[in-house]
VOMAR-556389 format. One record per residue (C-alpha): residue number from 1; x, y, z. Coordinates in steps of 0.2 Angstrom, whole numbers. Example, Ala and Ser with C-alpha at 12.3 -4.5 7.8 and 13.67 -1.06 7.14 Angstrom:
BEGIN
NODE    i   east  north     up
NODE    1     62    -22     39
NODE    2     68     -5     36
This chain:
BEGIN
NODE    i   east  north     up
NODE    1    312    698    575
NODE    2    310    680    566
NODE    3    308    668    577
NODE    4    324    655    582
NODE    5    313    640    576
NODE    6    307    650    560
NODE    7    327    652    557
NODE    8    333    637    560
NODE    9    323    626    546
NODE   10    332    634    531
NODE   11    335    621    521
NODE   12    346    613    505
NODE   13    333    614    493
NODE   14    344    612    476
NODE   15    354    598    484
NODE   16    341    590    488
NODE   17    333    594    469
NODE   18    350    589    463
NODE   19    348    572    468
NODE   20    334    566    467
NODE   21    335    571    448
NODE   22    352    564    449
NODE   23    347    548    459
NODE   24    329    548    453
NODE   25    324    552    437
NODE   26    340    553    427
NODE   27    339    532    429
NODE   28    321    528    425
NODE   29    320    538    411
NODE   30    336    531    404
NODE   31    328    516    406
NODE   32    311    524    396
NODE   33    320    528    385
NODE   34    329    513    380
NODE   35    312    500    379
NODE   36    310    505    365
NODE   37    325    498    360
NODE   38    323    479    367
NODE   39    306    482    360
NODE   40    313    486    340
NODE   41    327    475    340
NODE   42    319    459    346
NODE   43    306    463    332
NODE   44    317    462    320
NODE   45    326    446    324
NODE   46    308    439    326
NODE   47    306    446    306
NODE   48    323    442    301
NODE   49    323    423    306
NODE   50    306    420    295
NODE   51    313    427    279
NODE   52    330    418    282
NODE   53    320    400    286
NODE   54    309    404    272
NODE   55    322    408    262
NODE   56    333    393    264
NODE   57    318    384    263
NODE   58    311    390    247
NODE   59    327    385    237
NODE   60    327    364    245
NODE   61    343    368    250
NODE   62    353    373    263
NODE   63    363    391    258
NODE   64    371    399    275
NODE   65    378    415    264
NODE   66    360    417    256
NODE   67    353    418    276
NODE   68    368    430    279
NODE   69    362    441    265
NODE   70    344    441    270
NODE   71    349    447    287
NODE   72    361    458    283
NODE   73    349    467    270
NODE   74    333    467    286
NODE   75    348    475    296
NODE   76    349    490    286
NODE   77    333    490    281
NODE   78    328    490    300
NODE   79    343    504    305
NODE   80    353    490    317
NODE   81    371    493    315
NODE   82    384    481    307
NODE   83    387    467    320
NODE   84    373    467    330
NODE   85    365    454    320
NODE   86    371    436    320
NODE   87    360    423    308
NODE   88    364    404    310
NODE   89    355    388    298
NODE   90    353    373    306
NODE   91    360    365    292
NODE   92    376    362    282
NODE   93    380    375    270
NODE   94    374    366    251
NODE   95    368    353    257
NODE   96    352    347    249
NODE   97    336    346    262
NODE   98    324    333    260
NODE   99    306    338    257
NODE  100    293    338    274
NODE  101    307    342    285
NODE  102    311    357    294
NODE  103    326    372    293
NODE  104    327    381    309
NODE  105    335    398    307
NODE  106    341    407    320
NODE  107    348    426    325
NODE  108    355    433    339
NODE  109    355    455    342
NODE  110    362    464    352
NODE  111    352    471    365
NODE  112    359    488    375
NODE  113    357    490    394
NODE  114    358    510    393
NODE  115    353    517    374
NODE  116    352    538    374
NODE  117    344    538    358
NODE  118    356    547    346
NODE  119    370    549    358
NODE  120    378    533    367
NODE  121    375    516    369
NODE  122    381    507    387
NODE  123    382    491    393
NODE  124    376    476    381
NODE  125    367    456    382
NODE  126    362    446    365
NODE  127    345    440    362
NODE  128    341    426    349
NODE  129    323    421    338
NODE  130    319    406    331
NODE  131    313    399    317
NODE  132    308    384    312
NODE  133    300    384    292
NODE  134    293    366    282
NODE  135    299    364    269
NODE  136    286    359    256
NODE  137    282    339    257
NODE  138    276    341    238
NODE  139    293    352    231
NODE  140    300    345    213
NODE  141    315    342    217
C-alpha cells in the first residue's frame, strides 16, 4: 500500500512544462531572434546615410533623387525590403552647395518589434541615422 502523502503529491508536470515554455522560454527566444535584426538595420541605416551624404557632397549640387537612388540600391543590397528605408537630405533640391558647407543625410528605417526570421515581423517602430558630410573647400565649381 502506498502511503497517503506520496499519493497526494501527484503534479501537473505536463501543464507546468507547457506554461513554462509558453510564458518564459518562447518570449525570450523571440527577443533573442530579433536582436540581430535591430543591429543589422541600424548599421545599414548608418552606411546608407554616409553614402547618400557623400554622393551629394561630391556632386556639389543638392540632388535628392541621387541620394534616394543610393539609398534604395544599398537597401536592396543589404536585404531590406522596399518601404523600410526613407532617405532625406537637408538642402533644397537643385541648389548648388557652397564650398566648405555641409550636407546632412537622414535615413529612417523600420525596426520590427519581433522578427521571426523567414516567417513574419510583428509590430514596428522607426529609427533614424544621420551623417553630415563636408563639401570640399577647394573644389572648383
